[in-house]
N, C-alpha and C positions, 0 to 999 in steps of 0.2 A: 457326478458328472458321467452321463454315460458314454458308451464309445461313440454315439453320432454325434456328440456334443463336440464343437471345434472350438480350442483356444485360438481366440483371435490373436495376430501379431500386432506391432505399432502399424504398420502399413495397412493394413485391413481395416483394422479399425477407423483409420482415418477414412478409406474408402468407404466403408458402410456405413460409419456412422457419422464422420467428419469431427471426431471427437480426438483430445490427446488420449494416447492409449496407455493402457496398462493391463495386466493379466486379470483384470476381473470382469472385465467384456470377453462374451464369448456367443457362439451362434450355435443352432442344430440347424442350418440348412436354410431356414426363411427368418424366423425371430432371431432377434438380439436380446442377450441377457447380461445382468450386470449383477455382481456380489458385493453387499454394500459392508465397508470396512468402516473402522473408528475414526469417526470426525468428518465422514462422509454426511454432506445434506442432498436432500433431493433436488436442490435448484442447482448445485454443481455438479450432479451426475448429469441434468438434463441439459447443463452449458456444455459438461464434456461431450456428451453424445449428441449435441445439435438438435433437441427435437424439444417441443413444449413440456414444461414440468406437468401441465395439463395431461398431455397424453400419457405420461408415465403413470400420473394418478389415476387415471381412467383404466390403462390395461391392469393393472394390479389390484384394484378395488381401495385405493388410499383415500381415505377423508382428509384426515389431517396431514397436510405436506411435513409437519414438524415432527412426525413420528414415523420413524424408519428404524430397524433394528441391525446391529452388527451380524451379519452372515445371511440376512435377508435377501432372498434371488428377487431382483425386479425384472420386468419384462420392458424393455425400452421400445421394441417396434416390432 
């Protein structure tokens, strides 16, 4: 993660993305990103971030929402 990247704390995630927070969300000052961990599903990530799953798919070129990889970086918005 570059120096410009800012890891968001619980309050910032709630304010920025409306979701329950964890250290896997961060912002570069504009966009919000998420690092996939074991057990994640795209629908759960979208729910936590309070964005449509289709938005995450479109921003990341995901054709099959059932296929995401541990460690994958997803742009949330």
